[in-house]
Structure formats: structure tokens, C-alpha cells
C-alpha positions in Angstrom: 173.2 115.8 24.4 173.6 112.9 26.9 170.3 112.5 28.8 172.2 112.4 32.1 173.5 116.0 31.5 170.2 117.6 30.4 169.6 120.6 32.7 166.9 120.0 35.3 165.1 122.1 37.9 164.2 119.4 40.4 166.2 116.9 42.5 169.7 117.1 44.0 171.8 120.2 43.5 174.9 118.9 45.2 176.6 115.5 44.7 179.7 114.2 46.5 181.4 110.9 45.4 184.0 109.3 47.7 186.3 106.3 47.2 186.7 103.9 50.1 189.8 104.2 52.4 192.9 102.2 51.7 192.1 98.5 51.7 194.3 95.6 52.7 194.3 94.7 49.0 195.5 98.1 48.1 198.3 97.9 50.6 199.2 94.3 49.7 199.4 95.1 46.0 201.7 98.1 46.7 203.9 96.0 48.9 204.2 93.2 46.3 205.3 95.8 43.8 207.9 97.2 46.1 209.2 93.7 46.9 209.2 92.6 43.2 206.6 89.8 43.9 203.7 88.8 41.7 201.8 87.1 44.5 200.2 88.4 47.7 198.9 86.6 50.8 195.4 87.8 50.1 192.6 85.2 50.6 188.9 85.4 49.9 186.7 87.4 47.5 187.0 91.0 46.5 183.7 92.0 48.0 185.0 90.9 51.5 188.2 92.9 51.5 188.6 94.9 54.6 190.1 98.3 55.2 193.8 98.6 56.3 194.7 100.5 59.4 195.6 103.4 57.2 192.2 103.1 55.5 190.4 103.2 58.8 192.2 106.4 59.7 191.4 107.9 56.3 187.7 107.1 56.8 187.6 108.8 60.2 189.3 111.9 58.6 186.6 111.9 55.9 183.9 111.8 58.5 185.4 114.8 60.3 185.6 116.7 57.1 182.0 116.1 56.2 180.9 116.9 59.8 182.7 120.2 59.5 180.7 121.4 56.6 178.2 124.2 57.3 174.7 123.3 58.5 172.4 123.0 55.5 175.3 122.0 53.2 176.0 118.5 54.5 174.8 115.4 52.5 171.1 114.6 53.3 171.3 111.0 52.2 174.1 108.5 51.5 174.2 105.7 49.0 176.9 103.1 49.5 178.5 100.1 47.7 177.7 96.7 49.3 181.4 95.8 49.5 182.8 95.6 53.0 185.6 98.2 52.4 183.0 100.8 51.3 180.5 100.1 54.1 183.3 100.2 56.7 184.5 103.5 55.3 181.0 104.9 55.7 180.5 103.5 59.2 183.8 104.9 60.4 183.0 108.3 58.8 179.7 108.4 60.6 181.2 107.4 63.9 183.8 110.2 63.5 181.0 112.7 62.8 179.0 111.6 65.9 178.1 114.7 67.9 178.1 117.0 65.0 174.4 116.6 64.3 175.2 115.0 60.9 173.6 111.5 60.8 172.0 111.1 57.4 169.9 108.0 56.3 172.0 105.5 54.4 171.2 103.0 51.6 173.3 100.2 50.3 172.8 100.1 46.5 174.1 97.0 44.7 174.7 99.0 41.5 177.6 100.7 43.3 179.7 97.6 43.7 183.3 97.6 42.3 184.1 96.4 38.8 183.9 92.6 38.6 187.3 91.2 37.5 186.2 87.6 36.9 189.2 85.3 36.7 191.6 88.2 37.2 190.1 89.0 40.7 192.7 89.6 43.4 195.6 89.2 41.0 198.4 91.8 40.9 199.4 93.3 37.5 202.5 91.2 37.6 200.5 88.0 38.2 198.1 88.9 35.4 201.1 89.4 33.0 202.4 86.0 33.9 199.1 84.0 33.9 196.9 85.9 31.4 199.3 87.3 28.8 196.7 87.2 26.0 194.2 89.1 28.1 196.8 91.7 29.1 197.7 92.2 25.4 194.0 92.7 24.5 193.6 95.2 27.3 196.6 97.2 26.1 195.3 97.0 22.5 191.6 98.1 23.1 191.9 100.1 26.3 190.5 99.7 29.8 187.1 101.1 29.0 186.3 98.3 26.5 188.4 95.5 28.0 186.2 92.8 29.6 188.2 90.3 31.8 187.2 86.7 31.5 184.0 86.4 33.5 184.2 90.0 34.5 183.1 93.5 33.5 184.5 96.2 31.3 184.4 99.8 32.6 181.6 100.5 30.1 179.6 97.6 31.7 180.1 99.4 35.1 179.0 102.7 33.5 175.8 101.0 32.3 174.6 100.2 35.8 175.9 103.6 37.1 173.8 105.4 34.5 170.7 103.7 35.8 171.7 104.6 39.4 172.3 108.3 38.4 168.9 108.5 36.7 167.3 107.3 39.9 169.3 109.7 42.1 168.3 112.7 40.0 164.7 111.9 40.8 165.4 112.0 44.6 163.8 114.7 46.8 167.0 115.4 48.7 169.1 118.3 47.5 172.5 117.0 48.8 173.6 113.4 48.0 176.7 111.5 49.0 177.9 108.3 47.2 180.5 106.0 48.8 182.0 103.5 46.4 185.2 102.7 44.5 187.6 104.3 42.1 185.5 103.0 39.2 182.4 104.6 40.8 184.0 108.0 41.0 185.7 107.9 37.6 182.6 106.7 35.7 180.2 109.1 37.5 182.5 111.8 36.2 182.3 110.4 32.7 178.5 110.2 32.9 177.8 113.6 34.5 180.4 115.4 32.4 179.6 113.4 29.2 183.3 112.7 28.8 184.7 111.0 25.7 186.5 107.7 25.9 189.9 109.4 25.4 189.2 111.8 28.2 188.4 108.9 30.5 191.5 107.1 29.5 193.5 110.2 30.2 192.1 110.4 33.7 193.0 106.7 34.3 196.5 107.4 33.2 197.1 110.8 34.7 194.8 111.4 37.7 193.9 108.2 39.4 191.1 108.3 42.0 192.7 108.2 45.4 191.6 106.4 48.5 189.1 108.4 50.6 189.2 111.2 48.1 186.2 113.5 47.6 184.8 114.6 44.2 182.1 117.3 44.2 179.6 118.5 41.7 177.1 121.3 42.0 174.0 122.0 39.8 173.0 125.4 38.7 170.0 126.4 36.8 171.9 125.4 33.6 173.6 122.1 34.3 175.9 120.1 36.6 179.3 121.6 37.1 182.4 119.8 38.5 183.6 121.7 41.6 186.6 119.6 42.4 187.9 116.1 41.6 190.0 113.8 43.7 190.4 116.1 46.8 192.4 114.6 49.6 193.3 117.7 51.6 191.4 116.3 54.6 193.9 113.4 54.7 197.0 115.5 55.2 196.7 115.1 59.0 195.2 111.6 58.9 198.2 109.8 60.2 199.4 108.2 57.1 203.1 107.2 56.9 205.2 109.1 54.4 205.6 106.0 52.2 202.0 105.1 52.2 200.9 108.6 51.5 203.4 109.1 48.7 202.6 105.8 47.0 198.9 106.2 47.3 198.8 109.7 45.7 202.0 109.2 43.5 203.6 111.9 45.6 203.7 113.5 49.0 200.4 114.4 50.7 201.5 118.1 50.8 201.3 118.2 47.0 197.5 118.5 47.3 196.1 122.0 47.0 194.0 123.3 49.9 190.5 124.3 48.9 187.1 124.3 50.6 184.7 121.4 50.3 181.9 123.7 49.4 182.0 126.9 47.5 182.6 129.9 49.6 183.6 128.0 52.8 187.0 128.8 54.4 189.9 126.3 54.1 190.7 124.2 57.2 192.6 126.1 60.0 196.3 126.3 59.4 196.1 125.5 55.7 196.4 128.1 53.1 197.2 127.7 49.4 199.0 125.0 47.5 202.2 123.2 48.6 205.3 122.3 46.8 207.6 119.4 47.7 209.5 116.4 46.6 208.7 112.8 47.5 210.3 111.8 50.8 213.4 109.6 50.9 212.6 106.1 49.7 209.3 107.2 48.2 208.2 106.7 44.6 209.7 109.2 42.2 207.1 108.7 39.5 205.7 112.1 40.1 202.8 113.7 41.9 199.5 115.2 40.8 197.1 117.4 42.7 193.4 117.3 42.6 191.7 119.0 39.7 189.7 122.1 40.6 187.4 124.4 38.7 188.8 127.9 39.5 185.6 129.6 38.3 183.4 127.6 40.6 185.8 127.6 43.5 188.1 130.6 43.1 189.5 130.4 46.6 190.9 127.0 45.9 192.7 127.7 42.6 196.2 126.3 42.8 199.4 127.2 41.2 199.7 124.5 38.5 203.2 125.7 37.6 204.3 124.7 41.1 202.1 121.6 41.3 203.0 120.4 37.8 202.9 116.8 36.7 206.3 115.2 37.4 205.6 111.9 35.8 202.8 109.5 34.9 201.7 107.6 38.0 200.0 104.3 37.3 196.3 104.0 38.0 196.3 102.8 41.6 193.3 100.6 41.3 192.7 96.9 41.1 190.4 97.3 38.2 193.1 99.0 36.1 195.2 95.8 35.9 196.8 94.5 33.9 
């Protein structure tokens, strides 16, 4: 058994992992793809990428969702990536939660930074295909988990530092912990906590990409950690995203996300009941949409009708680190 999944009786019993809101790089990469361009106007380093206006709105919606959790169920401590887009997401979430009584201590942990892409940093998939064709072929051949960009990290490298982080978190005295990071953070924490195989991780990369400002939640019983839900974005439905941005970001319309509580047994947000069905709006990507994964046994009120919310395609992994 993986040592990170051994049942324990001390330490946290609830863990939430959140990806930062949409960044200007996320938006620029999407626009370049729509325009058929390989280049963007992005300058500077990846660690200094800011949130887009949509990302700021998403961060505020995230804060309101966390603040709406029942007393005693909110995160008691927050660990955050040092990258600006993650820190800005956390700060805006805390500002939106002001007045709710939720103001947890925060800690910036360098082990939570995004995957380092080396010479491929800030390049679109199209630019990588043009400038680094050999590396792109290698990545396709061996898979994204093992592929290490020149001067960068493989996803397994990232998992190595996240394993050390997870071991330290499990020794914390707090019972509820929130992590604010990147898509690689959420994906690889799921791999570590759930002891997923490489093929299972590759399937998640291909079929259920981690969305901006999404929430993934685990709960620990006396036996072991259990995934409650993965990639939840129901709190973003009213976050003011445009139809195209929302559709592209989640590979489908925002209404395709099932509605379910953030914590077991809590009611869904007012005015929202059950899953939705819909087609992408005019002009939006037709690649298909996926809903968040949910564990019906752990969160029965949130079980969605997968026949209605079925996969209608294979959306690409909307993440800088998935390129090429």
C-alpha cells in the first residue's frame, strides 16, 4: 500500500484542493488557438502571470462558496502556491469572504508551485510543435507523466515534491485544510491520495481536465481518505463568465456541471437543483463537455444523471503543462 494512503487516526479529516482562477496566459492560449496563431503577446515568466478579469471573478465566487460553508466545516488553514495567480486567487477569495467570520491563517509553500516547463515555458502547443518537434514526439511517445521538458519537470517530478508536502500536511493539527495551487497540484494530489496508476492519471488528463477555480474535496473516515468530488465548478455558474469563456474553459457550457453540496449533507445553493443538460452556445467549442466527478455513496444528494451529462467528445487538457 502506498504510505500516503495508509489509514490514520490523527491529523486532517477534510482536504480541499483548488486550482487558481483563469490567468491571462490561459486566456491568451485560448485566443491564440481560436485565431490559429502559434504566438501570444505574453511577456515575463510563468510565476508572474496574473489573473484575467474572468479569473478574478472566479476567485471571488470561490471565496463566497467557502464562506457559505457551515461553521465548523470551513478550512482552518490554507496552503498556497507562491505563483502570483494562485496567491491572487486566495487573496480575492478571502476578500469576498470578509464578514463571514472565515479568515484562516495562510502559508505560502514553495512545493506547490506549478510544473516547471524549462525551455517550453509560455509557449503554446502550436509553438512547441513548430520549435520543439522532437520533444513533442517524445512526449507523445512516453506520455505526460514521464515527459520532462528541456530544463523543466515531468509530472512525476512534481508528484515527488507534492508527496513530501502531503506527508507534512497529514501531521498538521488542523482538521480542515485548503490547498490553492495549479491544475498539476490538484491532479497529482488525486494521484497520491488515491494511489492512482499511471494509466488512470493519463485518463484524467485526457478526459477530465482540472478547471480554473474548481474545487476537489476529500474526506477521511476511520478507514482511509475518500474522494467526495473532483473538479466541482458549480459555484462559478453565476460568476459572470461569458458564454464563450465558460464553454472553452470547461469544454462545454457551465450549466453542464452537476449541482451538489461542497460538504456532505449540506444543501445545494438556492435555486439550483440537480444536473443540467445543454448544448454549447452558438460559436462555442463543440468538442464536448464533462461534468465534475462525484462519489454518489459519499455525497448521495449530488449524484448526477450521467446518461444526460454524458461525454460528448474528448476535450484537450486545458493546462499549460499539458503541452505539447
